[in-house]
C-alpha positions in Angstrom: -5.1 29.3 23.8 -3.4 31.0 20.8 -3.1 29.4 17.6 0.9 29.2 17.8 0.8 28.3 21.3 -1.7 25.5 20.6 0.6 24.2 17.5 3.8 24.3 19.5 2.0 22.3 22.3 1.4 19.8 19.7 4.4 19.7 18.1 6.5 18.9 21.3 4.0 15.7 21.8 5.4 14.2 18.2 8.2 11.8 18.2 11.3 13.0 16.3 11.6 11.9 12.9 7.9 11.8 12.4 5.9 13.7 9.7 3.0 15.3 10.6 0.4 17.5 8.8 -2.5 20.2 9.6 -4.7 17.3 10.3 -2.4 15.9 13.0 -2.1 19.5 15.1 -5.9 19.6 16.0 -6.7 23.1 14.1 -9.6 24.0 12.4 -10.0 25.1 8.7 -10.5 28.6 9.7 -7.1 28.6 11.7 -5.0 27.4 8.8 -3.7 31.0 7.5 -2.5 31.6 11.3 -1.0 28.2 11.5 0.7 28.4 8.3 2.6 31.4 9.7 3.0 30.0 12.8 4.7 27.1 11.5 6.8 29.1 8.9 7.9 30.7 11.8 9.0 27.2 13.5 10.8 26.1 10.5 13.1 29.2 10.3 14.0 28.8 14.2 14.9 24.9 13.1 12.1 23.3 15.5 10.5 21.7 12.5 11.3 20.9 9.1 9.3 21.5 5.7 9.0 17.8 3.8 6.7 19.1 1.4 3.3 21.5 1.0 1.6 21.0 4.2 4.1 18.0 5.4 6.6 18.4 8.5 8.6 16.6 10.7 11.0 17.5 14.0 14.6 16.6 13.1 16.5 14.3 15.2 20.2 14.9 15.7 22.3 12.0 15.9 26.3 11.3 16.1 26.2 11.3 12.6 24.1 14.9 12.5 20.7 15.5 11.7 18.6 12.6 10.3 15.6 12.7 8.0 12.1 10.8 8.4 12.5 7.4 6.6 10.3 6.9 3.2 7.8 5.2 4.9 7.4 8.2 7.4 7.6 10.9 4.6 4.9 8.8 2.8 2.5 8.5 5.7 0.3 11.6 5.6 -0.3 10.7 1.9 -1.6 7.2 3.1 -3.5 8.4 5.9 -6.6 11.0 6.6 -6.2 11.9 9.9 -5.8 8.5 11.5 -7.8 6.7 8.9 -5.7 4.6 6.2 -7.0 5.8 3.1 -4.5 4.5 0.7 -1.4 2.2 0.1 1.7 1.4 -2.0 1.4 -1.1 -5.0 2.9 -1.4 -8.0 6.8 -2.5 -8.3 7.7 -0.9 -5.3 5.3 -3.3 -3.3 6.2 -6.2 -5.6 9.7 -5.6 -4.7 8.9 -5.4 -1.1 7.2 -9.0 -1.7 10.2 -10.4 -2.9 8.4 -10.9 -6.4 11.1 -9.1 -8.1 14.4 -7.5 -7.5 13.7 -4.4 -9.7 13.7 -0.9 -7.4 10.7 1.1 -8.5 11.9 5.1 -9.2 8.1 5.7 -9.2 5.8 4.4 -6.7 2.0 3.4 -7.2 -0.4 4.7 -4.4 -3.7 3.2 -4.6 -7.1 4.7 -2.8 -10.9 4.6 -4.0 -11.5 7.7 -2.8 -8.4 10.4 -3.6 -6.0 10.7 -6.4 -2.5 11.0 -4.6 0.3 12.6 -6.7 3.6 12.9 -4.6 6.7 14.8 -6.3 8.9 15.7 -3.3 12.8 15.1 -3.1 13.5 11.6 -4.5 10.3 10.4 -3.8 7.6 10.5 -6.9 4.3 8.9 -6.9 1.5 8.7 -9.1 -2.0 7.4 -8.3 -4.0 4.2 -9.4 -7.7 3.3 -8.2 -8.1 0.4 -5.7 -10.5 -2.1 -6.0 -12.1 -1.5 -2.8 -12.1 1.0 0.3 -8.8 0.9 1.9 -8.5 0.5 5.7 -5.9 -0.9 8.1 -7.5 -4.2 8.0 -7.3 -4.9 4.8 -4.6 -3.1 2.6 -2.2 -5.9 2.8 -5.1 -8.0 1.1 -5.6 -5.6 -1.5 -1.8 -5.3 -2.4 -1.5 -9.4 -2.5 -4.2 -9.5 -4.8 -2.9 -6.7 -6.9 0.3 -8.7 -7.5 -1.6 -11.6 -8.7 -3.2 -9.4 -11.0 0.0 -7.7 -12.2 1.6 -10.9 -12.1 2.8 -11.4 -16.0 4.0 -7.7 -16.3 6.1 -7.5 -12.7 9.7 -7.1 -14.0 12.6 -9.7 -13.5 9.7 -12.3 -12.4 10.8 -15.5 -11.6 7.5 -17.3 -11.7 8.1 -20.6 -9.8 9.7 -18.1 -7.0 6.6 -16.4 -7.2 3.9 -19.3 -7.2 6.2 -20.2 -4.4 5.9 -17.0 -2.4 2.2 -16.6 -3.2 1.5 -19.9 -1.9 3.6 -19.7 1.1 1.6 -16.2 1.9 -1.8 -17.8 1.6 -0.9 -21.1 3.9 -0.1 -18.4 6.6 -3.8 -16.8 6.3 -6.4 -17.3 8.7 -10.1 -18.4 8.0 -11.3 -14.9 8.4 -8.4 -13.7 6.1 -9.1 -16.1 3.7 -12.9 -15.0 3.9 -11.6 -11.3 3.4 -9.7 -12.4 0.5 -12.6 -14.0 -1.2 -14.8 -11.1 -0.8 -12.5 -8.5 -2.4 -11.2 -11.0 -5.0 -14.8 -11.0 -6.5 -14.2 -7.4 -7.2 -10.6 -7.9 -9.4 -10.8 -9.3 -13.0 -11.4 -12.9 -13.8 -7.6 -13.9 -13.7 -7.1 -12.9 -10.0 -10.0 -15.0 -9.4 -8.8 -18.1 -11.4 -5.1 -17.6 -9.7 -6.3 -17.7 -6.4 -8.8 -20.6 -7.0 -5.7 -22.7 -8.1 -3.6 -21.5 -5.4 -6.3 -22.4 -2.7 -6.9 -25.7 -4.3 -3.2 -26.4 -4.3 -2.7 -25.7 -0.8 -5.5 -27.3 0.6 -7.8 -24.4 1.4 -10.8 -25.6 -0.6 -13.4 -23.9 1.4 -15.5 -21.7 -1.0 -13.6 -22.1 -4.2 -16.4 -23.0 -5.5 -17.8 -19.6 -5.5 -15.0 -18.3 -7.3 -15.2 -21.0 -9.6 -18.7 -19.8 -10.5 -17.6 -16.6 -11.0 -15.6 -17.7 -14.1 -16.6 -18.0 -17.7 -15.9 -21.8 -18.5 -14.8 -20.8 -21.8 -12.4 -18.1 -20.8 -8.4 -19.2 -20.9 -5.9 -16.9 -18.9 -2.6 -16.8 -20.4 -0.4 -15.8 -17.2 2.8 -18.0 -18.4 2.1 -20.6 -15.6 2.7 -24.5 -16.2 1.2 -27.3 -14.3 5.3 -27.8 -13.2 4.9 -24.5 -11.6 1.1 -25.1 -10.3 -0.5 -28.5 -10.7 -3.9 -26.9 -10.6 -3.4 -24.4 -13.5 -5.6 -26.8 -16.0 -8.6 -26.8 -13.1 -9.0 -22.7 -13.8 -8.2 -22.7 -17.3 -4.8 -20.9 -16.6 -1.8 -21.5 -19.1 
C-alpha cells in the first residue's frame, strides 16, 4: 500500500477533534518525507487541519460551525510518545485545576524526566520542567500532587486553610497502594514535601510508615511554609512553621 493511501486509511479511523502526529499514523521514519507531502495535500483539501509542526486534527462541523480540539487534546501529543505517557501538566495551571488558586496560568509548565517540552502554538505556551520520576499514566497525578506540596508557599492567591483542606481530603481518598506509591516518590522530592506529607498523613490518621518519612529528615531542619497549628495540628511534629 502506498504511503498516501496508508495515511488516509489511518486518518479515517481517528475520531474528529482528536489530535494526532506521525507516530499515530504507524509510518516508518523513512516514510516521513512522503508522509509530509501527503498530509499537506490533505490539509489543502480540508480533510485535516494543522495545529503545529507535526500535529494535526480532523475538523468537526457543528451547528455553530467548525469546532476545534480542546486545549487538553492539543497538548496530548506532547504528553505522550506513541501511547506511552512521558509528561504531565504542572505549575499554576494544575494548581488551578486542583482548586488551590483562582489565578489562571498564561504559560503552562510541562514536567518530564526524559524530554524538554516547549510549546508555542496559538494561545498555548508551555515551558519544560524536570519531573522527579519517570512519568507514567499510573503516577502522573501523584507527581502533580507532590508538586503542589513542593510549591505550596509560592502558589499565587493561595488560601492556606483551604489548601490544607484540599490536600488532606485528597489524601484521605487514596487507597493503600496509592499511599505506598506516594511514599516512594516523596522520598525523591525536597525535604519540605516529605515533612508536609508526613504532617497531613498523621493528621488524617494514615500513619503507616510515616516514620520512614521522619527518618529521611534532618531533625534540626525547620521548614518555613507559612503554616500554623490552627491550619494543621501536626505541623510542630514535623518542624513546619
